[in-house]
C-alpha positions in Angstrom: 71.2 113.0 73.4 72.2 115.9 71.0 74.8 115.1 68.4 78.4 115.6 69.5 81.0 117.2 67.3 83.7 114.7 68.0 81.8 111.9 66.3 82.2 113.8 63.0 86.0 113.1 63.1 85.4 109.4 62.3 83.6 107.3 59.8 81.4 105.8 62.6 80.4 106.4 66.1 82.5 103.9 68.1 80.4 103.9 71.2 78.1 101.0 70.2 81.2 98.9 69.6 82.5 99.9 73.0 79.3 98.9 74.7 79.5 95.4 73.1 83.0 94.9 74.6 83.7 92.0 76.9 85.7 94.4 79.1 83.5 95.5 82.0 85.7 98.5 82.6 85.3 99.6 79.0 81.5 99.3 79.2 81.5 101.2 82.5 83.7 104.0 81.1 81.6 104.3 78.0 78.3 104.5 79.8 79.4 107.0 82.4 81.9 109.2 80.5 80.7 108.9 76.9 76.9 108.7 77.5 76.7 110.5 80.8 74.7 107.8 82.5 74.3 107.8 86.3 76.0 105.3 88.6 72.5 104.3 89.7 71.6 103.2 86.2 71.0 99.4 86.3 73.4 98.7 83.4 76.1 100.7 85.1 75.5 98.8 88.3 75.8 95.6 86.4 79.1 96.7 84.8 80.4 97.7 88.2 79.6 94.3 89.6 81.3 92.6 86.7 84.3 94.8 87.2 85.0 93.6 90.7 85.2 89.9 89.5 87.1 90.6 86.3 90.4 88.6 86.0 92.3 91.6 84.6 91.3 93.7 87.6 92.3 90.9 89.9 95.7 90.7 88.2 96.4 94.4 88.7 95.3 94.2 92.3 97.7 91.4 92.9 100.6 93.7 91.6 100.0 96.3 94.3 103.2 96.5 96.3 103.9 96.9 100.0 104.5 100.7 100.4 106.6 100.1 103.4 109.5 98.4 101.5 111.6 99.3 98.5 109.6 98.6 95.4 112.8 98.7 93.3 111.1 100.6 90.6 113.1 102.0 87.7 111.3 105.4 87.9 108.1 107.3 88.5 106.9 106.2 85.0 107.3 102.6 86.0 104.3 100.2 85.7 105.4 98.9 89.2 105.1 102.3 90.9 102.1 102.1 93.3 100.4 105.4 92.4 100.5 104.4 88.7 98.8 101.1 89.4 96.2 102.8 91.6 95.5 105.5 88.9 95.1 102.7 86.3 92.6 100.9 88.6 90.7 104.2 89.1 90.7 104.8 85.3 89.1 101.3 85.0 86.4 102.2 87.4 87.4 101.0 90.9 86.5 103.2 93.8 87.2 103.5 97.5 86.0 100.5 99.5 86.1 98.1 96.5 89.1 96.1 97.7 91.0 95.9 101.1 94.4 95.8 99.4 93.8 99.3 98.0 92.6 100.5 101.4 95.7 99.0 103.1 98.0 100.7 100.5 96.3 104.1 101.0 96.6 103.7 104.8 100.4 103.1 104.3 100.7 106.2 102.1 98.8 108.4 104.6 101.2 107.2 107.4 104.2 108.8 105.7 103.6 112.5 105.5 106.5 114.8 106.2 106.5 117.8 108.4 105.9 120.1 105.4 102.9 118.0 104.4 104.5 116.4 101.3 103.9 112.7 101.1 107.0 110.4 101.1 107.9 107.2 99.3 110.5 104.6 100.3 113.3 104.0 97.8 116.5 105.2 96.3 117.0 108.3 94.2 119.3 109.2 91.4 122.4 107.1 91.5 122.3 106.6 95.3 122.1 103.0 96.4 120.8 103.9 99.8 117.1 103.3 100.3 115.3 105.8 102.4 112.1 107.6 103.0 111.8 111.0 101.3 109.7 113.0 98.8 109.8 114.4 95.4 106.8 116.3 94.0 106.3 113.4 91.5 105.7 111.3 94.6 103.6 113.7 96.6 101.3 114.9 93.8 100.7 111.4 92.6 99.9 110.2 96.1 97.5 113.0 96.7 95.6 112.3 93.5 95.1 108.6 94.3 94.0 109.4 97.9 91.4 111.8 96.4 90.3 109.3 93.7 89.8 106.5 96.2 87.7 108.5 98.7 90.2 109.8 101.2 89.4 113.5 100.6 88.0 114.0 104.1 91.1 112.8 105.8 92.9 115.9 107.3 96.2 114.6 106.0 94.9 114.5 102.4 93.6 118.0 102.8 97.0 119.1 104.1 98.6 117.5 101.1 96.2 119.4 98.8 97.0 122.7 100.5 100.7 121.9 100.1 100.3 121.5 96.4 98.7 124.9 96.2 101.4 126.5 98.3 104.1 125.0 96.1 103.0 127.0 93.0 106.1 129.0 92.0 107.0 131.7 89.6 108.9 129.6 87.1 110.6 130.8 83.9 107.4 129.9 82.0 104.9 131.3 84.5 103.3 130.1 87.7 103.6 126.3 88.0 105.6 123.7 89.9 109.3 123.2 89.9 111.3 120.0 90.3 112.1 120.4 94.1 115.0 118.4 95.4 114.4 115.2 97.2 113.7 115.9 100.9 116.3 113.4 102.2 119.0 112.9 99.5 118.9 116.3 97.9 118.6 114.6 94.5 116.8 116.8 91.9 115.5 115.6 88.6 116.7 116.8 85.2 116.2 120.2 83.7 117.0 123.9 84.6 116.3 124.8 88.1 114.0 127.8 87.2 111.9 125.8 84.6 108.6 124.3 85.4 108.5 120.5 85.6 105.9 119.4 83.0 105.2 116.1 84.8 104.6 117.4 88.3 102.7 120.4 86.9 100.2 118.2 85.1 99.9 115.9 88.1 99.1 118.8 90.3 96.5 120.2 87.9 94.8 116.9 87.5 94.7 116.3 91.3 93.4 119.8 92.1 90.7 119.5 89.5 89.2 116.7 91.5 88.8 118.7 94.8 86.2 121.3 95.8 86.9 124.9 94.8 87.5 125.9 98.4 90.6 123.7 98.5 92.0 125.0 95.2 94.6 127.8 95.1 93.4 131.1 93.5 96.0 131.1 90.7 95.1 127.6 89.4 93.9 128.8 86.0 97.2 130.7 85.5 99.1 127.5 86.3 97.0 125.6 83.8 97.9 128.2 81.2 101.6 127.8 82.0 101.3 124.1 81.4 100.5 124.9 77.8 103.7 126.8 77.4 106.1 123.9 76.6 103.8 123.0 73.7 103.4 126.6 72.5 107.1 127.3 72.8 108.3 123.9 71.6 110.3 125.3 68.7 112.2 127.7 71.0 112.5 125.8 74.3 112.5 122.2 75.3 112.3 121.1 78.9 115.0 118.5 79.4 113.7 115.0 78.7 110.2 116.4 77.9 110.1 116.7 74.1 107.0 117.1 71.9 107.7 114.8 69.0 106.3 111.5 67.9 106.8 109.9 71.4 104.9 112.7 73.0 102.0 112.5 70.5 101.7 108.7 70.5 100.2 107.4 73.8 102.0 104.7 75.6 99.6 102.2 77.3 98.7 102.1 80.1 99.0 105.9 80.4 101.4 106.7 83.2 103.6 109.6 82.1 103.9 112.9 80.3 102.4 112.7 76.8 99.6 114.1 74.8 97.0 112.1 76.7 98.2 113.3 80.1 98.3 116.9 78.9 94.8 117.0 77.5 93.4 114.9 80.3 94.7 117.5 82.8 94.0 120.7 80.8 90.6 119.5 79.6 89.4 119.8 83.2 89.9 123.6 82.9 87.5 124.7 80.2 88.1 128.4 81.0 91.3 128.0 79.1 89.5 127.9 75.8 86.0 129.3 76.5 84.6 132.2 78.4 86.0 135.6 79.4 89.3 134.3 80.7 90.2 132.4 77.5 92.7 133.6 75.0 93.0 132.8 71.3 96.6 131.5 71.6 95.6 128.9 74.2 92.5 127.9 72.2 94.7 127.4 69.1 97.3 125.4 71.1 94.6 123.1 72.5 93.1 122.6 69.0 96.5 121.6 67.8 96.9 119.0 70.6 93.5 117.6 69.9 94.3 117.3 66.2 97.6 115.5 67.1 96.0 113.1 69.6 93.5 112.0 66.9 96.1 111.8 64.1 98.6 109.8 66.0 96.3 107.5 67.9 93.0 106.9 66.2 92.0 104.9 63.2 89.5 106.4 60.7 86.7 104.4 62.4 87.3 106.1 65.8 89.0 103.1 67.4 92.5 103.0 68.9 95.2 100.4 68.1 97.9 100.8 70.7 101.2 101.7 69.0 103.3 101.8 72.1 102.9 99.6 75.2 104.6 98.9 78.5 105.7 95.3 79.0 103.6 93.2 81.3 100.1 94.0 80.0 99.9 91.7 77.0 96.8 90.0 78.5 94.9 93.3 78.2 93.6 94.8 74.9 95.6 98.0 75.7 98.8 95.9 75.8 98.3 94.6 72.2 99.7 96.5 69.2 97.9 94.7 66.4 94.2 95.1 67.2 91.9 97.8 68.3 91.6 98.2 72.1 88.2 99.0 73.5 89.6 100.4 76.7 92.3 102.6 75.0 89.6 103.8 72.7 87.2 104.7 75.5 90.0 106.4 77.5 91.0 108.7 74.6 87.4 109.4 73.7 86.6 110.4 77.2 89.3 113.1 76.9 88.4 114.1 73.4 84.8 114.6 74.4 85.8 117.4 76.8 87.0 119.4 73.9 83.9 119.0 71.8 83.6 122.7 71.1 87.1 122.7 69.7 86.6 119.9 67.3 85.8 122.0 64.2 89.0 124.1 64.9 91.0 120.9 65.3 89.8 119.6 62.0 91.4 122.6 60.3 94.8 121.9 61.8 97.3 120.3 59.4 99.4 118.4 61.7 102.0 117.9 59.0 102.8 121.6 59.2 103.3 121.5 63.0 106.8 121.6 64.3 107.9 119.5 67.2 110.7 120.2 69.7 112.9 117.8 67.7 112.0 119.3 64.3 109.8 116.4 63.3 106.4 116.4 61.7 103.2 114.5 62.1 100.7 113.1 59.7 97.3 114.2 58.6 94.0 113.6 60.4 92.6 110.2 59.5 90.6 110.6 56.3 86.8 109.9 56.3 85.6 107.1 54.1 82.3 106.7 52.5 
């Protein structure tokens, strides 16, 4: 295969190290995302088979909650929130039909679609102690995404949910995007100005819509993707409440559940027209190059591996839950995102992240130096 620009950022190509990992989900991700190998490839098939019997996968499957009862989660960024666990399993390579517990959970989610086609969750909102069914966009968007990722795209309810996402694009203060819409039952609305885009639900929507056929996508999707870049581009002037762009944003927290540099690049990297082709603009290209530079500077070692620097509790048995050693899975996940921006790598190398402001007035550190 032709040489890829991203490899030049590091002192070695980390892919052979990833292929030697004992984690079947890392080997699978490396072969499919980083080498472009087909799912029919015998080694890919072997990794998929090992995946289904892996003890770590079995552990996460055992954590899947019953969607019909209150999960008592602390928030939509919680490791116990069912769509987060399903997205993690999908990131690790599980697919529709792989486990009956996933199918049962998806069936439960499909059974709770409101009259406006938003999907609902069962729980309490804000400071209310009452537990009830209702929907916020950070419920509905996340549910639509996992339904699509696990093979439920052909279900009419899923397609109605996809169309609802498109219909909810709004003229926010930053441009066409998604607002924080009040909870359908309690009226609770998340933090921030009413007219501002919600960075989290906007990236969730963009990531979900990138996974569906073009005929199901709204016509102004690229404009919404451009709006999602505005919080970064305007970070010195505006800061969406609770969504800053300092060290916490730039340092990925593992597993990846919430708004940070990984989520931003993972979503926007699915819209290459942002930085290449006739619809691209230099300002967006520069902003994305800055984000790529920061992702590398804050998360990678010089050899191209990732040592997790921030982790959710409850995942210490996984390499991505350990802060002292390089994690094959975390490395493969970030490289799979970095690879989409291969034609921006040379521009990212020219970015001095120490000179970049953050929404808190902080600074970063330089790209990892090459050795030898």
